[in-house]
BAFI-3210 file (N, C-alpha, C; in Angstrom, 3 decimals, decimal comma, padded with zeros to 6 digits):
// residues 271
n [1|2|3|4|5|6|7|8|9|10|11|12|13|14|15|16|17|18|19|20|21|22|23|24|25|26|27|28|29|30|31|32|33|34|35|36|37|38|39|40|41|42|43|44|45|46|47|48|49|50|51|52|53|54|55|56|57|58|59|60|61|62|63|64|65|66|67|68|69|70|71|72|73|74|75|76|77|78|79|80|81|82|83|84|85|86|87|88|89|90|91|92|93|94|95|96|97|98|99|100|101|102|103|104|105|106|107|108|109|110|111|112|113|114|115|116|117|118|119|120|121|122|123|124|125|126|127|128|129|130|131|132|133|134|135|136|137|138|139|140|141|142|143|144|145|146|147|148|149|150|151|152|153|154|155|156|157|158|159|160|161|162|163|164|165|166|167|168|169|170|171|172|173|174|175|176|177|178|179|180|181|182|183|184|185|186|187|188|189|190|191|192|193|194|195|196|197|198|199|200|201|202|203|204|205|206|207|208|209|210|211|212|213|214|215|216|217|218|219|220|221|222|223|224|225|226|227|228|229|230|231|232|233|234|235|236|237|238|239|240|241|242|243|244|245|246|247|248|249|250|251|252|253|254|255|256|257|258|259|260|261|262|263|264|265|266|267|268|269|270|271]
n.u [010,835|012,633|012,953|014,550|018,095|020,949|024,194|025,638|023,518|020,337|017,080|014,160|010,583|009,918|012,074|011,489|009,002|009,854|011,567|009,758|008,064|009,925|010,607|008,150|007,848|010,078|009,370|007,017|008,109|009,740|007,777|006,612|008,741|009,718|010,533|010,648|012,277|013,282|013,900|016,287|017,913|017,871|019,178|021,684|022,437|022,540|024,591|026,770|026,839|027,423|029,913|031,339|031,338|032,943|035,486|036,051|036,355|038,663|040,415|041,017|041,921|041,610|039,506|037,601|037,145|036,108|033,778|032,547|031,660|029,514|027,770|027,227|025,509|023,471|020,860|019,583|019,712|018,030|015,551|015,222|015,481|013,642|011,139|008,561|007,996|008,135|006,009|003,925|004,142|003,552|000,960|-000,249|-000,041|-001,637|-004,128|-004,375|-003,605|-001,657|-002,203|-003,248|-004,429|-007,178|-007,893|-008,350|-006,704|-007,434|-010,030|-012,375|-011,952|-012,852|-011,889|-011,573|-014,033|-016,414|-019,040|-021,193|-020,454|-019,909|-022,039|-023,683|-022,270|-022,075|-021,347|-022,144|-022,591|-019,999|-018,587|-019,974|-019,309|-016,538|-016,514|-017,678|-015,807|-013,546|-014,373|-014,402|-011,773|-010,730|-008,790|-008,654|-008,500|-009,220|-009,371|-009,703|-009,671|-009,158|-008,791|-008,593|-009,502|-007,690|-007,103|-004,984|-003,727|-005,915|-006,209|-004,344|-005,575|-008,801|-011,003|-013,874|-017,253|-019,132|-022,018|-021,851|-022,039|-022,677|-022,735|-021,405|-018,810|-018,081|-018,073|-016,006|-013,746|-013,785|-012,107|-011,868|-012,166|-010,864|-010,137|-009,433|-006,940|-005,826|-006,350|-009,407|-010,775|-012,512|-014,413|-016,184|-018,657|-018,731|-017,556|-014,620|-012,504|-011,074|-008,836|-006,532|-003,125|-000,977|001,467|004,196|005,071|008,277|009,160|011,300|010,437|008,114|008,615|009,311|007,198|004,636|002,558|002,231|-000,248|-000,841|001,455|001,045|-001,227|-000,163|001,769|000,262|-001,068|001,030|001,970|-000,164|-003,199|-005,071|-007,106|-007,132|-008,688|-007,987|-008,266|-007,124|-005,906|-004,571|-004,919|-007,574|-008,576|-009,521|-008,306|-007,157|-005,455|-003,710|-002,054|000,352|000,378|-000,743|-003,700|-004,791|-006,902|-009,670|-013,163|-016,389|-018,052|-016,178|-014,753|-016,785|-017,279|-014,799|-014,664|-016,871|-016,154|-013,788|-014,521|-016,613|-015,894|-015,179|-017,424|-018,509|-020,860|-021,480|-023,012]
n.v [038,341|039,439|038,018|037,608|037,708|035,644|035,805|035,704|034,606|034,969|034,844|034,123|034,299|032,081|030,371|029,857|028,540|026,322|025,133|024,503|022,637|020,589|019,856|018,858|016,599|015,040|014,595|013,045|010,782|009,936|009,253|007,035|005,239|004,936|002,773|000,530|-002,059|-000,893|001,659|001,400|000,589|002,862|004,645|003,465|003,851|006,655|007,081|005,988|007,791|010,249|009,583|009,286|011,957|013,069|011,729|012,549|015,270|015,339|014,329|011,481|009,104|006,240|005,351|007,138|006,228|003,637|004,123|005,839|004,189|002,941|005,113|005,729|003,753|004,231|005,353|003,373|001,295|002,301|002,230|-000,529|-001,596|-000,092|-000,468|-001,186|000,883|003,099|002,553|002,726|005,414|006,694|005,799|007,122|009,743|009,589|009,070|011,334|011,603|012,885|015,039|014,257|011,779|010,882|012,620|013,979|015,684|015,814|014,981|015,728|015,517|014,087|011,417|010,384|010,010|008,085|006,114|005,353|002,691|001,092|000,975|-001,255|-003,205|-005,782|-005,132|-005,738|-008,539|-009,357|-008,390|-009,820|-012,462|-012,442|-012,084|-014,479|-016,351|-015,560|-016,151|-018,880|-019,462|-019,559|-018,960|-016,168|-014,182|-011,301|-009,281|-005,978|-004,408|-001,119|000,427|-001,420|-004,765|-006,673|-008,847|-010,388|-011,316|-012,588|-014,679|-016,473|-018,050|-019,413|-018,332|-016,428|-015,169|-014,217|-013,424|-011,600|-013,177|-014,113|-016,882|-017,970|-016,916|-018,064|-020,722|-020,777|-020,188|-022,251|-024,731|-027,215|-026,720|-026,619|-024,119|-022,445|-021,522|-019,415|-015,983|-014,103|-012,107|-009,164|-007,138|-004,478|-005,179|-007,943|-011,305|-011,905|-013,695|-016,605|-018,230|-016,944|-016,093|-013,962|-011,276|-011,343|-009,357|-007,819|-006,347|-005,782|-005,129|-006,513|-009,170|-011,097|-010,866|-011,430|-013,960|-015,832|-015,127|-012,529|-011,200|-011,416|-009,831|-007,360|-007,132|-006,949|-004,561|-002,833|-002,769|-002,069|-000,062|-001,322|-002,488|-004,715|-007,371|-009,304|-012,365|-013,873|-017,102|-018,211|-016,466|-015,760|-013,238|-010,123|-008,037|-005,229|-004,259|-001,574|000,396|-000,901|-001,112|-002,533|-002,793|-004,014|-006,315|-005,681|-004,953|-006,287|-004,124|-002,113|-003,082|-002,963|-000,191|000,695|-000,345|000,932|003,647|003,629|003,207|004,902|007,563|007,382|007,299|009,145|010,724|011,348|013,510]
n.w [-009,056|-006,334|-003,119|-000,779|000,047|000,195|000,835|-002,271|-003,528|-004,837|-003,617|-005,200|-005,846|-007,396|-006,805|-004,139|-004,299|-005,715|-003,831|-001,781|-003,075|-003,642|-001,033|-000,170|-001,843|-001,047|001,610|001,317|000,094|002,186|004,084|002,831|002,670|005,246|007,900|006,331|004,369|002,116|002,947|004,392|002,307|000,676|002,402|002,367|-000,342|-000,442|001,365|-000,025|-002,178|-000,884|000,176|-002,210|-003,118|-001,128|-001,402|-003,948|-003,587|-002,015|-003,792|-004,295|-006,228|-006,641|-004,855|-005,738|-008,326|-007,881|-006,263|-008,010|-010,056|-008,846|-008,541|-011,186|-012,077|-010,441|-010,869|-012,413|-010,554|-008,563|-009,911|-010,129|-007,490|-006,035|-007,219|-006,304|-004,481|-006,172|-007,866|-006,037|-005,309|-007,751|-007,983|-005,837|-006,768|-009,057|-007,916|-006,492|-003,760|-002,333|-000,765|001,654|004,058|003,561|001,581|-001,604|-004,073|-006,659|-006,883|-008,179|-010,827|-014,004|-014,547|-012,041|-010,982|-009,215|-009,836|-007,876|-007,503|-005,359|-003,649|-003,286|-002,003|000,316|003,242|005,808|005,919|005,417|007,674|009,643|008,934|009,378|012,137|013,059|012,089|013,532|016,140|015,992|015,698|013,094|010,319|008,025|005,038|003,405|000,592|-000,623|-003,466|-004,923|-007,295|-009,309|-010,366|-009,743|-011,491|-012,419|-010,076|-008,963|-010,731|-009,852|-008,067|-007,573|-009,915|-009,487|-009,654|-007,774|-005,773|-002,727|000,376|003,755|004,331|002,122|002,387|004,837|004,053|002,171|003,753|005,543|007,421|006,243|003,620|000,302|-000,517|001,542|002,377|000,836|-000,333|-000,427|-002,952|-003,219|-005,243|-006,821|-005,658|-005,748|-005,140|-006,456|-006,657|-005,094|-002,781|-003,639|-004,336|-002,658|-002,756|-000,447|002,343|002,732|004,780|007,430|009,947|010,394|009,875|011,881|013,524|012,559|010,976|007,859|006,723|007,695|006,752|004,033|003,721|004,458|002,459|000,015|000,435|000,596|-002,004|-003,598|-003,804|-002,310|000,495|003,322|005,156|008,016|009,666|012,501|012,893|015,032|017,252|017,196|016,506|014,912|012,271|010,302|007,276|005,835|003,491|004,056|006,820|009,911|011,794|014,769|016,726|016,292|016,580|015,512|014,789|014,470|012,278|010,369|010,355|009,434|006,777|005,634|005,894|004,423|001,780|001,250|000,609|-002,024|-003,516|-005,496|-007,476|-010,942|-011,415]
ca.u [010,781|013,542|012,376|015,682|019,378|021,940|025,470|025,434|022,356|019,087|015,895|012,972|009,353|010,009|012,990|010,787|008,024|010,659|012,038|008,598|007,644|010,937|010,456|006,936|008,123|010,994|008,608|006,143|008,967|010,140|006,614|006,401|009,886|010,041|010,234|010,696|013,605|013,715|014,456|017,687|018,615|018,035|020,226|022,953|022,765|022,914|025,916|027,760|026,930|028,139|031,310|031,926|031,591|034,065|036,750|036,285|036,838|040,040|041,194|041,487|041,516|041,162|038,184|036,681|036,793|035,250|032,473|031,952|030,945|028,226|026,891|026,832|024,347|022,569|019,480|019,060|019,537|016,833|014,388|015,086|015,302|012,484|010,031|007,294|007,781|007,862|004,640|003,019|004,206|002,790|-000,439|-000,704|-000,202|-002,797|-005,349|-004,400|-003,604|-000,517|-002,665|-003,555|-004,871|-008,429|-008,192|-007,879|-006,620|-007,996|-011,202|-013,472|-011,629|-013,747|-011,378|-011,612|-015,400|-016,879|-020,476|-021,944|-020,206|-019,720|-023,191|-024,347|-021,397|-022,706|-020,351|-022,704|-022,302|-018,542|-018,226|-020,548|-018,512|-015,254|-016,756|-017,883|-014,525|-012,665|-014,849|-014,068|-010,329|-010,532|-008,106|-009,251|-007,852|-010,108|-008,735|-010,631|-008,980|-009,886|-008,719|-008,612|-010,041|-006,568|-007,383|-003,772|-003,568|-007,058|-005,992|-003,477|-006,457|-010,007|-011,732|-015,316|-017,996|-020,259|-022,571|-021,301|-022,944|-022,009|-022,591|-020,382|-017,501|-017,800|-017,773|-014,688|-012,682|-013,880|-010,801|-011,872|-012,312|-009,583|-009,906|-009,353|-005,593|-005,512|-007,127|-010,601|-010,727|-013,848|-014,394|-017,447|-019,760|-018,708|-016,374|-014,002|-011,589|-010,781|-007,569|-005,538|-001,801|-000,596|002,888|004,486|005,885|009,665|009,475|011,905|009,691|007,006|009,010|009,282|006,032|003,396|002,606|002,118|-001,503|-000,671|002,491|000,433|-002,095|000,726|002,411|-000,631|-001,394|002,241|002,194|-001,343|-004,031|-006,095|-007,110|-007,345|-009,123|-007,304|-008,719|-006,010|-006,261|-003,926|-005,432|-009,010|-008,818|-009,694|-007,431|-007,157|-004,190|-003,845|-000,787|001,451|000,283|-001,784|-004,410|-005,249|-007,920|-010,841|-014,475|-017,215|-018,509|-015,016|-014,506|-017,841|-017,023|-013,610|-015,006|-017,780|-015,377|-012,736|-015,049|-017,675|-015,399|-014,999|-018,731|-018,922|-021,616|-021,059|-024,020]
ca.v [039,230|038,985|038,014|037,929|037,368|035,028|036,009|036,112|033,899|035,708|034,012|034,676|033,572|030,785|029,553|029,455|027,519|025,152|024,524|023,939|021,439|019,559|019,406|018,041|015,314|014,295|014,173|011,942|009,611|009,494|008,599|005,722|004,350|004,804|001,491|-000,569|-002,490|000,071|002,823|001,074|000,583|004,255|005,207|002,940|004,533|008,034|007,024|005,795|009,021|011,238|009,146|009,611|013,404|013,354|011,285|013,393|016,550|015,167|013,816|010,116|008,527|004,849|005,310|007,884|005,355|002,550|004,664|006,445|003,154|002,755|006,254|005,708|002,866|004,535|005,546|002,058|000,542|002,828|001,706|-001,963|-001,857|000,599|-000,498|-001,184|002,209|004,003|002,260|003,265|006,863|007,078|005,533|008,223|010,913|009,360|009,167|012,639|011,391|013,538|016,083|013,718|010,394|010,629|013,781|013,869|017,010|015,730|014,106|016,138|015,282|013,039|010,041|009,941|009,845|006,731|006,260|004,529|001,279|000,340|001,084|-002,532|-004,156|-006,237|-005,075|-006,366|-009,976|-009,524|-008,207|-010,953|-013,653|-012,299|-012,279|-015,913|-017,014|-015,255|-016,890|-020,298|-019,543|-019,943|-017,877|-015,638|-013,015|-010,725|-008,106|-005,066|-003,474|000,129|000,931|-002,518|-006,001|-007,583|-010,079|-011,210|-011,997|-013,490|-015,867|-017,416|-018,920|-019,820|-017,143|-016,500|-013,924|-014,593|-012,432|-011,694|-013,624|-014,631|-018,336|-018,293|-016,610|-019,096|-021,970|-020,655|-020,206|-023,451|-025,396|-028,390|-026,276|-026,500|-022,714|-021,633|-021,015|-018,182|-014,767|-013,777|-010,759|-008,596|-005,892|-004,179|-005,872|-009,373|-012,092|-012,125|-014,841|-017,226|-018,963|-016,190|-015,990|-012,557|-011,022|-011,283|-008,200|-008,048|-005,360|-006,483|-004,802|-007,450|-010,526|-011,999|-010,543|-011,957|-015,144|-015,656|-014,450|-011,100|-010,679|-011,300|-008,651|-006,192|-007,081|-006,468|-003,152|-002,070|-002,695|-001,533|000,788|-002,159|-002,726|-006,137|-007,832|-010,530|-013,070|-014,693|-018,458|-018,505|-015,631|-015,561|-011,801|-009,511|-006,887|-004,776|-003,722|-000,468|001,063|-001,621|-001,051|-003,402|-002,391|-005,292|-006,424|-004,915|-005,549|-006,354|-002,788|-001,360|-003,562|-002,400|001,255|000,870|-000,583|001,991|004,878|003,477|003,245|005,902|008,780|007,166|007,160|010,413|010,552|012,245|014,539]
ca.w [-007,898|-005,286|-001,774|000,081|-000,539|001,081|000,147|-003,662|-004,088|-004,696|-003,494|-005,841|-005,557|-008,079|-006,007|-002,921|-004,687|-006,076|-002,589|-001,076|-003,793|-003,426|000,352|-000,102|-002,489|-000,174|002,798|000,938|-000,094|003,523|004,698|002,218|002,879|006,665|008,525|005,363|003,921|001,112|003,639|004,674|001,030|000,276|003,261|001,863|-001,598|-000,121|001,998|-001,098|-002,954|-000,067|000,232|-003,517|-003,134|-000,226|-001,997|-005,120|-003,082|-001,542|-004,926|-004,030|-007,518|-006,582|-004,249|-006,599|-009,452|-007,403|-005,878|-009,189|-010,799|-008,176|-008,808|-012,590|-012,243|-009,329|-011,326|-012,782|-009,305|-007,902|-010,618|-009,853|-006,060|-005,482|-008,159|-005,575|-003,918|-007,289|-008,295|-005,027|-005,398|-008,931|-007,677|-004,992|-007,618|-009,912|-007,122|-005,846|-002,318|-001,702|000,150|002,968|004,195|002,862|000,779|-002,971|-004,668|-007,996|-006,743|-009,027|-012,227|-014,518|-014,453|-010,651|-010,518|-008,926|-009,978|-006,940|-007,787|-004,118|-002,766|-003,077|-001,333|001,558|004,303|007,013|005,856|005,518|009,082|010,393|008,637|010,070|013,564|013,278|011,852|014,666|017,320|015,786|015,463|011,700|009,636|006,799|004,450|002,393|-000,008|-001,296|-004,369|-005,147|-008,667|-010,274|-009,792|-009,499|-012,227|-012,517|-008,785|-008,814|-011,561|-009,135|-007,291|-008,298|-010,357|-009,229|-009,870|-006,923|-004,858|-001,367|001,436|004,951|004,216|001,123|002,974|005,844|003,340|001,547|004,762|006,387|007,460|005,365|002,232|-000,423|-000,847|002,761|002,659|000,117|-000,074|-001,201|-003,519|-003,388|-006,011|-007,495|-004,979|-006,061|-004,796|-007,760|-006,629|-003,799|-002,730|-004,406|-003,736|-002,583|-002,462|000,987|002,721|003,131|005,814|008,575|011,166|010,557|009,534|013,033|014,347|011,997|010,136|006,416|006,365|007,956|005,847|002,705|003,767|004,445|001,150|-001,044|000,692|000,296|-003,440|-004,278|-002,955|-001,683|001,937|003,575|006,470|008,432|010,873|012,970|013,299|016,314|018,342|017,097|016,486|013,599|012,020|008,920|006,782|004,889|003,196|004,686|008,275|010,455|013,012|015,307|017,782|015,889|016,816|014,310|014,444|013,987|010,920|009,525|010,233|008,611|005,372|005,192|005,760|003,414|000,420|001,069|-000,023|-003,458|-004,135|-006,088|-008,702|-012,013|-011,670]
c.u [011,647|012,878|013,443|016,949|020,296|023,260|025,190|024,195|021,079|017,906|014,719|011,757|009,384|010,935|012,302|009,762|008,736|011,103|010,906|008,135|008,621|010,832|009,245|007,155|009,018|010,261|007,697|006,942|009,411|008,996|006,422|007,510|010,170|009,607|010,294|012,140|014,169|014,343|015,944|018,521|018,868|019,139|021,602|023,389|023,211|024,296|027,019|027,940|027,702|029,626|032,028|032,246|032,807|035,393|037,069|036,858|038,306|040,953|041,866|041,052|040,986|039,746|037,162|036,220|035,817|033,848|031,767|031,172|029,581|027,262|026,414|025,594|023,305|021,122|018,834|018,801|018,288|015,573|014,138|014,723|014,000|011,284|008,682|006,976|007,464|006,436|003,623|002,975|003,405|001,307|-001,027|-000,936|-001,456|-004,114|-005,421|-004,377|-002,449|-000,951|-002,957|-004,144|-006,114|-008,851|-007,607|-007,877|-007,184|-009,344|-012,357|-013,143|-012,420|-013,234|-011,310|-013,025|-015,697|-018,406|-021,184|-021,669|-020,052|-020,939|-023,811|-023,475|-021,961|-021,672|-020,844|-022,376|-020,809|-018,094|-018,752|-019,715|-017,173|-015,423|-016,927|-016,563|-013,565|-013,081|-014,533|-012,574|-010,030|-009,931|-008,808|-008,471|-008,723|-009,506|-009,774|-009,832|-009,833|-009,908|-008,650|-009,155|-008,947|-006,772|-006,174|-003,554|-004,705|-006,893|-005,060|-004,290|-007,602|-010,819|-013,230|-015,962|-019,298|-020,733|-022,037|-022,383|-022,123|-021,741|-021,484|-018,988|-017,115|-017,431|-016,368|-013,577|-012,817|-012,578|-010,723|-011,996|-010,946|-009,232|-009,526|-007,978|-005,299|-006,428|-008,375|-010,469|-012,150|-013,728|-015,728|-018,604|-019,843|-017,460|-015,746|-013,101|-011,443|-009,486|-006,487|-004,233|-001,356|000,906|003,093|005,389|007,289|010,105|010,042|011,189|008,611|007,407|008,874|008,064|004,770|003,650|002,340|000,860|-001,388|000,361|001,951|-000,474|-001,272|001,336|001,517|-000,998|-000,168|002,351|001,027|-002,101|-005,142|-006,010|-007,463|-007,829|-008,431|-007,970|-007,613|-006,501|-005,710|-004,587|-006,940|-009,399|-008,943|-008,788|-007,655|-005,793|-004,478|-002,483|000,382|001,448|-000,902|-002,375|-005,119|-006,374|-009,138|-012,118|-015,252|-017,630|-017,358|-014,633|-015,522|-017,627|-015,831|-013,938|-015,903|-017,029|-014,395|-013,281|-016,094|-017,174|-015,141|-016,328|-019,249|-019,709|-021,204|-022,077|-023,441]
c.v [038,665|039,099|038,342|037,386|036,794|035,020|036,458|035,466|034,677|034,747|034,725|033,846|032,187|029,845|029,016|028,362|026,219|024,400|023,857|022,648|020,289|018,991|018,492|016,656|014,450|013,772|012,996|010,660|009,049|008,750|007,192|004,738|004,062|003,448|000,304|-000,923|-001,498|001,304|002,598|001,068|002,008|004,924|004,743|003,626|005,970|008,091|006,871|007,090|010,102|010,890|009,464|011,106|013,767|012,966|012,080|014,745|016,455|014,534|012,481|009,253|007,099|004,742|006,048|007,032|004,275|003,066|005,313|005,449|002,874|003,883|006,275|004,855|003,125|004,658|004,220|001,220|000,995|002,282|000,241|-002,211|-001,278|000,581|-000,498|000,207|003,226|003,805|002,845|004,788|007,365|006,855|006,634|009,482|010,774|009,488|010,482|012,556|012,094|014,583|015,542|012,335|010,096|011,826|013,581|015,248|017,014|015,000|014,495|016,018|014,082|011,627|009,520|009,808|008,368|006,782|005,187|003,043|000,444|000,338|-000,261|-003,569|-004,493|-006,294|-005,739|-007,853|-010,242|-009,419|-009,359|-012,213|-013,601|-012,556|-013,760|-016,665|-016,780|-016,043|-018,375|-020,527|-020,104|-018,757|-017,440|-014,415|-012,535|-009,413|-007,303|-004,106|-002,226|000,550|-000,168|-003,751|-007,022|-008,924|-010,998|-011,995|-012,977|-014,780|-016,878|-018,362|-019,408|-018,574|-017,372|-015,194|-014,052|-013,419|-012,681|-012,166|-014,191|-016,124|-018,710|-018,025|-017,646|-020,420|-021,932|-020,823|-021,356|-024,244|-026,626|-028,005|-026,191|-025,051|-021,861|-020,982|-019,659|-017,029|-014,726|-012,343|-010,294|-007,255|-005,720|-005,041|-007,355|-010,016|-012,521|-013,358|-015,347|-018,014|-018,275|-016,085|-014,527|-012,418|-010,843|-010,090|-008,622|-007,052|-006,068|-006,215|-005,835|-008,913|-011,509|-011,792|-011,243|-013,224|-014,798|-014,891|-012,942|-010,480|-010,521|-010,077|-007,373|-006,024|-006,504|-005,009|-002,246|-001,790|-002,100|-000,623|-000,001|-002,097|-004,192|-006,373|-009,149|-011,076|-014,022|-016,047|-018,785|-017,752|-015,434|-014,091|-011,310|-008,289|-006,427|-004,195|-002,652|000,203|000,430|-001,596|-001,893|-002,785|-003,620|-005,135|-005,544|-005,683|-005,602|-004,962|-001,938|-001,785|-002,957|-000,905|001,529|000,713|000,524|003,299|004,798|003,633|004,319|007,152|008,624|007,156|008,509|010,116|011,599|013,348|015,921]
c.w [-006,775|-003,921|-000,747|-000,558|000,519|000,345|-001,291|-004,295|-003,798|-004,679|-004,134|-005,440|-006,186|-007,308|-004,777|-003,206|-005,024|-004,832|-001,827|-001,738|-003,590|-002,014|000,498|-000,700|-001,609|001,060|002,479|000,714|001,248|004,208|004,149|002,565|004,340|007,213|007,588|005,038|002,911|001,753|003,933|003,390|000,535|001,088|002,791|000,579|-001,353|000,522|000,961|-001,893|-002,191|000,017|-001,086|-003,621|-002,277|-000,869|-003,256|-004,697|-002,660|-002,593|-004,595|-005,223|-007,451|-006,025|-005,111|-007,781|-009,028|-007,080|-007,062|-010,022|-010,187|-008,533|-010,253|-012,819|-011,157|-009,754|-011,695|-011,535|-008,563|-008,564|-010,289|-008,392|-005,538|-006,423|-007,455|-005,038|-005,013|-007,784|-007,316|-005,092|-006,596|-008,727|-006,813|-005,824|-008,485|-009,186|-006,364|-004,345|-001,612|-000,687|001,528|002,894|003,360|002,022|-000,605|-003,601|-006,089|-007,997|-007,659|-010,517|-012,739|-014,343|-013,024|-010,107|-010,288|-008,900|-009,168|-007,115|-006,523|-003,207|-002,431|-002,388|000,044|002,682|005,590|007,036|005,975|006,967|009,935|010,185|009,366|011,576|013,899|013,116|013,012|015,904|017,231|015,549|014,071|010,951|008,358|006,340|003,291|001,902|-000,780|-002,191|-004,579|-006,614|-009,727|-009,577|-009,496|-010,216|-012,304|-011,220|-008,566|-009,590|-010,907|-008,255|-008,152|-008,637|-010,168|-009,693|-009,091|-006,082|-003,442|-000,403|002,584|004,810|003,227|001,677|004,024|005,182|002,734|002,575|005,759|006,301|006,570|003,889|001,553|-000,757|000,362|002,978|002,021|000,479|-000,957|-001,689|-003,797|-004,095|-006,717|-006,981|-005,311|-005,463|-006,116|-007,789|-005,210|-003,923|-003,568|-003,617|-003,804|-002,362|-000,964|001,280|003,129|004,198|007,043|009,893|011,462|010,385|010,697|013,923|013,882|011,186|008,686|006,024|006,557|007,000|004,422|002,641|003,720|003,060|000,071|-000,831|000,562|-001,198|-004,210|-003,318|-002,265|-000,157|002,157|004,996|006,772|009,687|011,271|013,450|014,677|017,472|018,310|017,117|015,051|013,476|010,596|008,569|005,745|004,736|003,948|006,205|008,746|011,711|013,549|016,323|017,498|016,228|015,500|013,861|013,908|012,573|009,955|009,299|009,328|007,132|004,828|004,954|004,595|002,004|000,192|000,373|-001,512|-004,215|-004,630|-007,345|-009,713|-012,282|-011,415]
res [m|e|i|f|k|i|y|s|f|q|f|t|l|i|n|l|i|d|l|v|l|l|t|a|v|i|y|q|l|y|r|m|l|k|g|s|l|a|f|n|m|m|a|g|l|l|t|i|y|v|a|w|l|v|v|r|f|f|k|m|p|l|m|e|t|v|l|g|e|f|t|k|v|g|f|l|a|i|l|i|v|f|q|q|e|i|r|k|f|l|l|l|i|g|r|g|r|l|a|g|e|n|q|s|i|f|r|f|l|p|w|n|w|k|v|e|k|n|f|n|t|n|y|e|d|i|a|d|a|c|e|v|l|a|s|n|y|t|g|a|l|i|v|f|p|k|t|s|e|m|k|f|i|g|a|s|g|e|v|l|d|a|h|i|s|k|k|l|l|l|s|i|f|n|k|t|s|p|l|h|d|g|a|v|i|i|a|n|s|k|i|k|a|a|n|a|v|l|p|v|s|e|n|p|e|y|q|n|k|y|g|l|r|h|l|s|a|i|g|i|t|e|q|t|d|a|v|a|l|i|v|s|e|e|r|g|t|m|a|y|a|k|e|g|k|v|t|e|n|m|s|r|q|e|i|l|d|f|l|t|k|e|f|s|h|d|m|l|s|a|r]
***
């Protein structure tokens, strides 16, 4: 069914749907890449491609040959350079998060059901421990995976399977503890690992702004769907990281509200 016509091109309903879907995908990619090192790389690749089209149009054989070689390996380069972003994009699709921040377009599908697995997580003790650590200017980094336990990353530290308690978290992050430098991973209401080594963000926006603990929190939330809590050793403040972004100067209640909100929408029962 023809909707309208521009010169010789006829716009049908299918063309319109096609255009809307393409726009949505491009917008989501822009949201993920904006402000990152990958965004600058993408701009560079697009510049090379546009330049190749221009020299091809004006029939400049030498430049066309040189730039053509770049475009031939362009797809492979995208897979290598943007592997983290591609993984994140596929993760968003799998979790049905393209519709919005806390909305899932596939949340009622069976493989997305969460059968009350987070109801027993002791968020009160976690928030209390962070508050005490901040008041003592003791650094801490706690990661909360959503779709996996991060066993591979956990294996880089000390693998545990301990119940969550304020005293245990304070002991782990005590400055004299051999486990205090790395991250604690909490999944399925258990402390799964301590002193874990996390990937560090390469985002130039944060490189000169934050230390290693914050960059690690940003890095793990850039590459996975996890969220992270950070206690700054220098400033004695609490913050959280989500999707590669940091929110600072949080109070105990704000930390508690954040964790409750972040995981409560995943607690769908299969009834």
